[in-house]
C-alpha positions as CSV (number, residue, x, y, z in Angstrom):
1,M,-14.1,7.9,31.0
2,N,-13.7,4.8,28.8
3,S,-10.1,4.8,27.5
4,R,-11.4,3.8,24.0
5,V,-13.4,7.0,23.7
6,H,-11.5,10.0,22.3
7,Q,-13.1,13.3,21.1
8,G,-16.5,11.7,21.5
9,H,-15.6,8.7,19.2
10,F,-15.5,5.2,20.4
11,A,-12.4,3.5,19.0
12,R,-13.4,0.4,17.1
13,K,-11.3,-2.7,17.7
14,R,-12.3,-4.3,14.4
15,F,-10.7,-1.3,12.6
16,G,-7.7,-1.4,14.9
17,Q,-8.2,2.3,15.8
18,N,-5.7,4.1,18.0
19,F,-5.8,7.8,17.7
20,L,-2.7,10.0,17.7
21,H,-3.0,13.0,20.1
22,D,0.6,14.0,20.8
23,D,1.3,17.5,19.3
24,Y,5.0,17.1,19.3
25,I,4.9,13.8,17.4
26,I,2.3,15.2,15.0
27,E,4.5,18.2,14.2
28,N,7.5,15.9,13.6
29,I,5.5,13.7,11.3
30,V,4.2,16.6,9.3
31,A,7.7,18.0,9.1
32,A,8.9,14.6,7.8
33,I,6.2,14.5,5.1
34,Q,6.9,18.1,4.0
35,P,3.5,18.6,2.2
36,K,3.5,21.1,-0.6
37,A,0.6,23.0,-2.2
38,D,0.7,21.4,-5.6
39,Q,1.2,17.7,-4.6
40,A,-1.3,14.9,-4.8
41,L,-1.5,13.9,-1.1
42,V,-3.5,10.9,0.0
43,E,-4.1,10.0,3.6
44,I,-5.1,6.5,4.6
45,G,-7.2,6.1,7.8
46,P,-7.4,9.8,8.8
47,G,-9.4,8.9,11.9
48,L,-10.0,12.0,14.0
49,A,-7.9,14.2,11.7
50,A,-4.8,14.5,13.9
51,L,-2.6,14.6,10.8
52,T,-5.3,15.7,8.3
53,V,-5.7,19.2,9.8
54,P,-2.0,20.1,10.0
55,V,-1.2,18.6,6.6
56,S,-4.2,20.4,5.0
57,K,-2.7,23.8,6.1
58,H,0.1,23.2,3.6
59,V,-1.8,22.0,0.6
60,D,-4.6,23.1,-1.7
61,H,-6.3,19.7,-1.6
62,L,-6.1,16.5,0.3
63,T,-7.7,13.1,-0.5
64,V,-8.5,10.8,2.5
65,I,-9.6,7.2,2.5
66,E,-11.6,6.2,5.6
67,I,-13.5,2.9,6.1
68,D,-15.4,4.0,9.3
69,R,-18.6,5.8,8.3
70,D,-18.9,7.8,11.5
71,L,-15.4,9.2,11.1
72,A,-16.0,9.9,7.4
73,S,-19.0,12.0,8.3
74,R,-17.0,13.8,10.9
75,L,-14.3,14.6,8.4
76,I,-16.8,15.9,5.9
77,E,-18.4,18.2,8.5
78,N,-15.0,19.4,10.0
79,P,-15.0,23.2,9.8
80,F,-11.2,23.3,9.5
81,L,-11.2,21.1,6.4
82,N,-14.1,22.7,4.6
83,D,-13.7,22.2,0.9
84,K,-10.0,21.2,1.1
85,I,-10.6,17.5,1.4
86,T,-12.2,14.7,-0.6
87,V,-13.4,11.8,1.6
88,I,-13.4,8.4,-0.1
89,E,-15.4,6.0,2.1
90,Q,-13.8,2.7,1.3
91,D,-11.4,0.0,2.5
92,A,-7.9,1.1,1.3
93,L,-7.0,-2.6,0.9
94,T,-9.4,-2.8,-2.1
95,F,-8.8,0.7,-3.5
96,N,-7.4,1.3,-6.9
97,F,-4.8,4.0,-6.5
98,N,-4.4,4.3,-10.3
99,Q,-7.7,6.2,-10.4
100,L,-6.3,9.0,-8.2
101,A,-3.0,9.2,-10.1
102,D,-5.0,9.5,-13.4
103,Q,-7.4,12.0,-11.9
104,F,-4.5,14.3,-10.6
105,G,-2.2,13.6,-13.6
106,K,0.7,13.3,-11.2
107,P,2.2,10.7,-8.8
108,L,0.8,10.3,-5.3
109,R,2.3,11.0,-1.9
110,V,0.6,8.6,0.5
111,F,0.7,8.8,4.3
112,G,-1.2,7.6,7.4
113,N,-1.3,6.2,10.9
114,L,-2.1,2.7,9.7
115,P,-4.2,0.3,11.8
116,Y,-1.8,-2.3,12.9
117,N,-4.0,-5.2,11.9
118,I,-3.9,-4.3,8.2
119,S,-0.5,-2.5,7.9
120,T,1.4,-5.4,6.2
121,P,-1.3,-6.4,3.7
122,L,-1.9,-2.7,2.9
123,M,1.8,-2.2,2.1
124,F,1.7,-5.2,-0.2
125,H,-1.3,-3.7,-1.9
126,L,0.4,-0.4,-2.3
127,F,3.6,-2.0,-3.7
128,Q,1.5,-2.9,-6.7
129,Y,1.2,0.9,-7.4
130,A,4.8,1.7,-6.7
131,N,5.2,3.2,-10.2
132,I,2.6,5.9,-9.5
133,I,3.7,6.7,-5.9
134,T,6.5,9.3,-5.1
135,D,6.8,8.3,-1.4
136,M,4.9,6.9,1.6
137,H,5.0,7.9,5.2
138,F,3.4,5.5,7.7
139,M,3.0,5.1,11.4
140,L,3.5,1.4,12.1
141,Q,4.1,-1.0,14.9
142,K,7.8,-0.6,15.7
143,E,8.5,-4.3,15.0
144,V,7.0,-3.9,11.5
145,V,9.5,-1.1,10.8
146,T,12.3,-3.3,12.1
147,R,11.1,-6.1,9.7
148,L,11.0,-3.6,6.8
149,V,14.6,-2.6,7.2
150,A,16.0,-6.0,8.4
151,A,19.1,-7.4,6.7
152,P,19.7,-11.0,5.8
153,N,20.8,-13.4,8.6
154,S,18.5,-11.9,11.2
155,K,15.3,-13.2,12.7
156,D,13.5,-10.0,11.7
157,Y,14.3,-10.6,8.0
158,G,11.4,-12.1,6.2
159,R,9.1,-11.9,3.2
160,L,8.1,-8.3,4.0
161,S,11.8,-7.3,4.2
162,V,12.5,-8.8,0.8
163,M,9.5,-7.5,-1.1
164,A,9.7,-4.0,0.5
165,Q,13.4,-3.7,-0.2
166,Y,12.8,-4.8,-3.8
167,Y,10.3,-2.0,-4.3
168,C,11.5,0.8,-2.1
169,Q,14.3,2.6,-0.3
170,I,13.2,2.5,3.4
171,I,14.1,5.1,6.0
172,P,13.0,5.0,9.6
173,V,12.0,8.5,10.7
174,L,11.1,8.5,14.4
175,E,9.9,6.3,17.3
176,V,6.6,6.9,19.0
177,P,5.7,5.8,22.5
178,P,2.2,4.2,23.4
179,T,1.3,7.4,25.4
180,S,1.0,9.3,22.1
181,F,-2.2,7.5,21.4
182,K,-5.7,7.1,22.8
183,P,-6.3,4.3,23.5
184,A,-2.6,3.6,24.2
185,P,-1.6,0.4,22.2
186,K,0.4,-2.3,24.1
187,V,3.4,-1.8,21.7
188,D,5.8,0.9,20.6
189,S,5.3,2.5,17.2
190,A,7.5,4.2,14.6
191,V,7.2,6.3,11.5
192,V,8.9,5.1,8.3
193,R,9.5,6.7,4.9
194,L,9.2,4.4,1.9
195,I,10.5,5.8,-1.5
196,P,9.7,3.5,-4.5
197,Y,12.6,3.1,-6.7
198,K,12.3,4.7,-10.2
199,E,14.8,2.1,-11.4
200,K,14.8,-1.0,-9.2
201,P,18.2,-2.3,-8.1
202,Y,17.4,-5.8,-9.4
203,F,15.5,-6.8,-12.4
204,V,12.6,-9.3,-12.0
205,N,10.8,-10.9,-15.0
206,D,7.6,-11.6,-13.2
207,I,6.8,-10.2,-9.8
208,K,4.3,-13.0,-9.1
209,I,7.1,-15.5,-9.2
210,L,9.2,-13.4,-6.8
211,S,6.1,-13.3,-4.5
212,R,5.7,-17.1,-4.7
213,V,9.4,-17.8,-4.1
214,T,9.5,-15.6,-1.0
215,T,6.2,-17.1,0.3
216,E,7.4,-20.7,-0.1
217,A,10.8,-20.0,1.5
218,F,9.5,-18.0,4.5
219,N,6.5,-20.2,5.2
220,Q,8.9,-22.8,6.2
221,R,11.7,-20.6,7.4
222,R,13.3,-23.1,9.8
223,K,13.9,-25.6,6.9
224,T,16.8,-25.3,4.5
225,I,15.9,-24.0,1.1
226,R,16.6,-27.4,-0.3
227,N,13.4,-28.4,1.4
228,S,11.3,-25.2,1.6
229,L,11.8,-24.5,-2.2
230,S,11.7,-28.2,-3.3
231,N,8.4,-27.5,-5.1
232,M,10.2,-25.0,-7.4
233,F,13.9,-25.8,-7.6
234,T,16.1,-28.9,-7.5
235,V,19.3,-29.0,-5.5
236,E,21.2,-28.9,-8.9
237,Q,19.4,-25.8,-10.0
238,L,20.2,-24.0,-6.7
239,T,23.8,-25.0,-6.9
240,K,24.0,-23.8,-10.5
241,L,22.9,-20.4,-9.3
242,N,25.6,-20.4,-6.7
243,I,23.0,-20.6,-3.9
244,D,23.9,-23.1,-1.2
245,P,20.9,-25.5,-0.7
246,S,21.8,-25.8,3.0
247,L,21.0,-22.2,3.7
248,R,17.7,-21.1,5.3
249,A,15.3,-18.5,3.9
250,E,16.7,-15.7,6.1
251,N,20.2,-16.2,4.7
252,L,19.4,-15.3,1.1
253,T,19.7,-11.7,-0.1
254,V,17.1,-9.7,-2.0
255,Q,19.3,-10.1,-5.1
256,Q,19.4,-13.9,-4.7
257,Y,15.6,-14.0,-4.4
258,C,15.3,-12.0,-7.6
259,Q,17.8,-14.4,-9.2
260,L,15.7,-17.4,-8.2
261,A,12.5,-15.7,-9.5
262,N,14.2,-15.1,-12.9
263,S,15.5,-18.6,-13.3
264,W,12.1,-20.3,-12.6
265,N,10.1,-21.6,-15.5
C-alpha cells in the first residue's frame, strides 16, 4: 500500500500532510491541552481527526480550520463528531481569528498538528491575535521548537525566537518520533505550549518596527550589527543604547531588540 495513503486519504505533499496515528502520543497531547466543556477551542489542520475526536469528547463544541476540501467533507460526515464541530474550509494563514473570539465572546484556545511547511508563518500570523488567545498547543518539527525556546548566543536563536519570546511564554511538552505519523516524516517532531503574555515583559511602541529590526539583523546574521542594522542605526546610536556594534544578531537579547525598536524614529 502507498505509504502516503492513510484511512483511504492520499496525503497531499502541497499541504504538508503527515497524519498522527500513535494513540499513546495522542492521549498525551490531549492531556497537555486539558480541554474543558465551556472553552472556545479551535483546531488548525484537523486532518483525519486524530486529535479532533478525543478532544471533542471533552467539549460542547469545537471549531476546526481545514484547507483540504476532501478532509473538510470527511469531518462534516464523521459520525463521532456529529453536531459538535464547525468546519471552516479556509487557509488558516489568512483567517481572521478575531471573528471567532467575537462570536464566542471569550478568548480562544488554539491547537493543531501543523503542516511543517507553514508552521513558522502561521505562528507569526497567530502572534497578531495574541491578545485574544489563552494558549496554543502545536505539533511542530523538533528543530522549530528548539528555535522557539533558544537563548541568545546560540545558532538556533533567530528572529522566530525573539518574536515568539516577546509574545509568549514557551514550554516544550513532549517529543514525537517519525513513526507516530503516516507517512513518516524524515524529521523528529515535538509538541509545544505557547502562552501569550497578558502583560508583556518588555514594552514596544510599534511591533512593526520590532519586526523590521529583527528581520534586518537576522537576514545578515553573520555580519556584525554595525553592518546588518546600518540602514536603521548609526554606530553612535547603538553605543548610546549600550549595545556593542561589534556583536552579531544572535548575541542580542529580546530586551535589547525591544530597546532598539523603541529608539528608532
